[in-house]
C-alpha positions as CSV (number, residue, x, y, z in Angstrom):
1,M,6.3,19.8,-8.8
2,N,4.4,17.7,-6.5
3,F,1.2,15.9,-8.0
4,G,-0.9,15.5,-4.6
5,N,-0.4,19.2,-4.1
6,S,-0.9,20.7,-7.2
7,F,-4.3,19.4,-8.0
8,Q,-7.2,20.4,-6.1
9,G,-9.8,18.8,-8.2
10,R,-12.6,17.3,-6.7
11,G,-14.8,14.5,-7.6
12,D,-18.4,15.8,-7.0
13,L,-17.6,18.7,-9.3
14,L,-17.2,15.9,-12.2
15,S,-19.1,13.3,-13.6
16,Y,-17.9,9.5,-13.1
17,E,-17.1,9.4,-16.5
18,Q,-14.4,12.4,-15.8
19,I,-12.8,10.4,-13.2
20,R,-13.2,7.2,-14.1
21,P,-9.7,6.7,-16.3
22,L,-7.5,7.4,-13.3
23,L,-9.6,5.2,-10.7
24,R,-9.8,2.3,-13.1
25,W,-6.2,2.7,-13.7
26,T,-5.1,2.9,-10.6
27,Y,-6.7,0.0,-8.9
28,A,-5.7,-2.1,-12.0
29,W,-2.2,-1.3,-11.4
30,M,-2.8,-2.4,-7.7
31,L,-4.3,-5.2,-8.3
32,V,-1.0,-5.9,-10.5
33,G,1.4,-4.7,-8.1
34,L,-0.3,-7.6,-5.4
35,L,-0.6,-9.8,-8.0
36,I,3.6,-10.0,-9.1
37,T,3.9,-9.5,-4.8
38,S,2.2,-13.2,-4.2
39,A,4.0,-14.9,-7.2
40,V,7.2,-13.6,-6.0
41,G,6.6,-14.4,-2.5
42,F,5.2,-17.9,-3.7
43,L,8.2,-18.4,-5.8
44,T,10.3,-17.6,-3.0
45,I,9.2,-20.3,-0.7
46,Q,9.0,-23.0,-3.5
47,N,12.8,-22.2,-4.9
48,I,15.6,-23.5,-2.6
49,T,17.8,-20.9,-4.2
50,L,15.2,-18.2,-3.4
51,R,14.7,-19.4,0.3
52,Q,18.4,-19.2,0.5
53,L,18.7,-15.7,-0.6
54,R,16.0,-15.1,1.6
55,G,17.9,-16.4,4.7
56,N,20.5,-14.3,4.1
57,T,20.7,-11.0,6.3
58,G,22.9,-8.9,4.0
59,I,20.6,-9.7,1.1
60,V,17.4,-8.8,2.8
61,V,18.6,-5.6,4.2
62,V,19.9,-4.5,0.1
63,A,16.5,-5.6,-0.8
64,F,14.8,-2.9,1.9
65,I,16.6,-0.3,1.2
66,A,16.1,-0.9,-2.4
67,E,12.3,-1.1,-1.6
68,L,12.8,2.7,0.3
69,A,14.9,3.8,-2.6
70,L,11.8,2.8,-5.2
71,V,8.6,4.4,-2.8
72,L,10.8,7.5,-2.7
73,G,11.3,7.8,-6.4
74,L,8.2,7.2,-7.0
75,S,7.1,9.7,-4.7
76,W,9.2,12.7,-5.2
77,A,10.5,11.9,-8.8
78,L,7.7,11.0,-10.6
79,P,6.9,14.6,-12.7
80,R,10.8,13.8,-14.2
81,L,10.0,9.4,-15.1
82,S,8.8,8.6,-18.3
83,T,5.6,6.6,-17.9
84,T,7.4,2.9,-18.9
85,A,10.3,3.9,-15.9
86,A,7.8,4.6,-13.2
87,A,6.2,1.3,-14.0
88,I,9.5,-0.9,-14.2
89,M,9.8,0.8,-10.9
90,F,6.3,0.0,-9.3
91,T,6.8,-3.7,-10.9
92,I,10.2,-4.5,-9.1
93,Y,9.4,-2.8,-5.8
94,A,6.5,-5.3,-6.0
95,A,8.5,-8.3,-6.7
96,L,10.8,-7.0,-4.2
97,N,8.1,-6.6,-1.5
98,G,7.4,-10.3,-2.0
99,F,10.7,-11.3,-1.6
100,T,11.3,-10.1,1.6
101,L,7.9,-10.8,2.7
102,S,7.8,-14.6,1.7
103,V,9.3,-15.2,5.2
104,I,4.9,-14.9,6.3
105,A,4.6,-18.4,4.8
106,L,6.8,-20.0,6.6
107,M,5.4,-18.0,10.0
108,Y,1.9,-18.8,9.5
109,T,0.0,-21.5,8.7
110,G,-1.9,-21.4,5.0
111,E,-5.3,-20.7,6.5
112,V,-4.5,-18.2,8.6
113,I,-2.6,-16.5,6.2
114,T,-6.0,-16.6,3.5
115,S,-8.2,-15.7,6.4
116,A,-6.3,-12.4,7.4
117,F,-6.0,-11.9,3.1
118,V,-9.7,-12.3,2.3
119,T,-10.4,-9.9,5.0
120,T,-8.2,-7.4,4.4
121,A,-9.7,-7.3,1.0
122,L,-13.3,-7.3,2.0
123,L,-12.7,-4.4,4.3
124,F,-10.5,-2.9,1.6
125,G,-13.6,-2.8,-0.5
126,A,-16.4,-1.6,1.7
127,L,-13.5,1.4,3.0
128,S,-13.5,2.3,-0.6
129,L,-16.6,2.2,-1.5
130,L,-17.6,4.3,1.7
131,A,-14.5,6.9,0.9
132,F,-16.0,6.8,-2.7
133,M,-20.0,6.7,-2.1
134,T,-19.9,9.6,1.1
135,N,-20.0,13.0,1.0
136,V,-18.0,13.6,4.4
137,D,-14.9,15.1,3.8
138,L,-12.2,12.5,4.9
139,T,-9.2,14.2,3.8
140,K,-9.6,16.6,7.2
141,M,-8.4,13.0,9.0
142,G,-5.1,13.5,7.1
143,G,-3.0,15.3,10.4
144,F,-4.7,12.8,13.1
145,L,-3.4,9.8,10.5
146,L,-0.1,11.0,10.7
147,M,0.6,11.7,14.3
148,G,-0.7,7.9,14.8
149,L,1.5,6.4,12.4
150,I,4.4,8.2,13.3
151,G,3.2,7.0,17.3
152,L,2.9,3.3,16.0
153,L,6.3,3.5,14.3
154,I,8.1,4.8,17.9
155,A,5.8,2.1,19.6
156,M,6.7,-1.0,17.5
157,V,10.2,0.3,17.8
158,V,10.1,0.4,21.2
159,N,8.3,-2.8,21.4
160,V,11.6,-4.5,19.4
161,F,13.4,-4.1,22.8
162,L,10.5,-4.8,25.8
163,R,9.3,-7.9,23.1
164,S,6.1,-7.9,25.2
165,D,3.0,-9.6,23.7
166,G,0.5,-7.4,25.2
167,V,1.7,-4.5,23.7
168,A,2.2,-6.0,20.4
169,F,-1.6,-7.2,20.9
170,I,-2.4,-3.1,21.2
171,I,-0.1,-2.0,18.2
172,N,-1.7,-4.6,16.0
173,I,-5.1,-3.2,16.4
174,I,-3.9,0.5,16.5
175,G,-2.3,-0.6,13.1
176,V,-5.3,-2.1,12.1
177,L,-7.3,1.1,13.0
178,I,-4.7,3.5,11.7
179,F,-4.7,1.7,8.4
180,T,-8.8,1.8,8.2
181,G,-8.6,5.1,8.6
182,L,-5.6,5.9,5.7
183,T,-7.2,3.3,3.5
184,A,-10.6,5.6,3.7
185,Y,-8.6,8.9,3.4
186,D,-6.3,8.2,0.7
187,T,-9.2,6.5,-1.5
188,Q,-11.4,10.0,-0.8
189,K,-8.4,11.8,-1.5
190,I,-7.3,9.8,-5.3
191,K,-11.0,10.8,-6.1
192,N,-10.8,14.4,-5.3
193,L,-7.2,14.2,-7.4
194,A,-9.1,12.2,-10.5
195,A,-11.4,15.5,-11.0
196,A,-8.9,18.0,-11.4
197,P,-8.2,19.9,-14.7
198,E,-4.5,19.5,-15.3
199,L,-5.9,15.7,-15.5
200,Q,-8.8,16.3,-18.3
201,G,-7.3,15.4,-21.8
202,N,-3.5,14.6,-20.4
203,P,-3.3,10.6,-20.8
204,E,0.5,10.7,-20.4
205,L,0.4,12.6,-16.5
206,M,-2.6,10.3,-15.8
207,S,-1.1,7.3,-16.4
208,K,1.8,8.2,-14.2
209,L,-0.2,9.7,-11.4
210,S,-2.5,6.4,-11.3
211,I,1.2,4.1,-11.1
212,R,1.7,6.3,-7.8
213,C,-1.9,6.1,-6.4
214,A,-1.6,2.6,-7.0
215,L,1.4,2.7,-4.6
216,I,-0.4,4.4,-2.5
217,L,-3.1,2.1,-2.1
218,Y,-0.9,-0.7,-2.5
219,L,0.9,0.1,0.5
220,D,-2.3,0.4,2.6
221,F,-3.6,-2.7,1.8
222,I,-0.1,-4.4,2.7
223,N,0.1,-2.9,6.0
224,L,-3.9,-3.7,6.7
225,F,-3.0,-6.9,5.5
226,L,0.0,-7.4,8.0
227,F,-1.6,-6.3,11.1
228,I,-4.7,-8.3,10.5
229,L,-2.4,-11.5,10.1
230,R,-0.3,-10.9,13.5
231,L,-4.2,-10.4,15.3
232,M,-5.5,-13.8,13.7
233,G,-1.8,-15.0,14.0
234,R,-1.9,-18.7,14.6
235,R,1.9,-19.5,14.0
236,R,3.3,-23.0,12.5
C-alpha cells in the first residue's frame, strides 16, 4: 500500500481543525530530525573519536548505505512498520545524516553556515506558508520537478569529473530552484493528504504518516540548505 497514492484528500475540503493533527506532527518530527542532525554534527566535530571515524572512507560509505536503506524503508515499508519502529528509523537516519554532514563545519566558516541556515529557514517557512494558503494546484509541477531533479543529479555526477567552478555555480542555482519548487509542492501535497478520509479517527495511521511526511520535508530542507550554502560558500 502506497500512502501517497492511496489518499486523494483535498485540504480545501476540510476545515483546518481536521487537517491540523497531521500537519502539527509532521512539522514536529521534522524539527526533531533537524535538531538531532545538528546535535550529532556538532558532537562529531567536537569529539576526537567521532572525528576520526568521520575521516574513515569505509565508515562514511557504510553510513551512506545505511541512510539510503532507512529512507527506502520509511518510504516503502511504512504500512508494515509500527509507529515506534518508524520513529526509531527516522531518528537513526537524522543522526547518521548529522555524522556524514559534519564535514561541513570543517569546510565553511561558522558565519557562512549560520547565514545559509537562517536563509534556508526563512525561505522554507515562506514557501510552506505560500503552499498552504494558495488556491493554485502546485501538485501539477511534480513531473517537471522530477525531471529537473534527475537532470540535476546527472549534472552533478558529470561535474565530479569536469571539476568546473562555473558548472558548479550553475548547478547550485538550479538546485536551489528545484528544491524551492519541491518544498512548495511537497507542502501542498501533505496538506491535501491530511484531508484524506482514511486519516480521520485513525491516530495510528496518522502517526506513521506524519513521520514519512516529516522525512520528505526534512530532505527538502537539508538539500535546499546545502545548495544555498555552496552558493554563499566562503571556505575556511
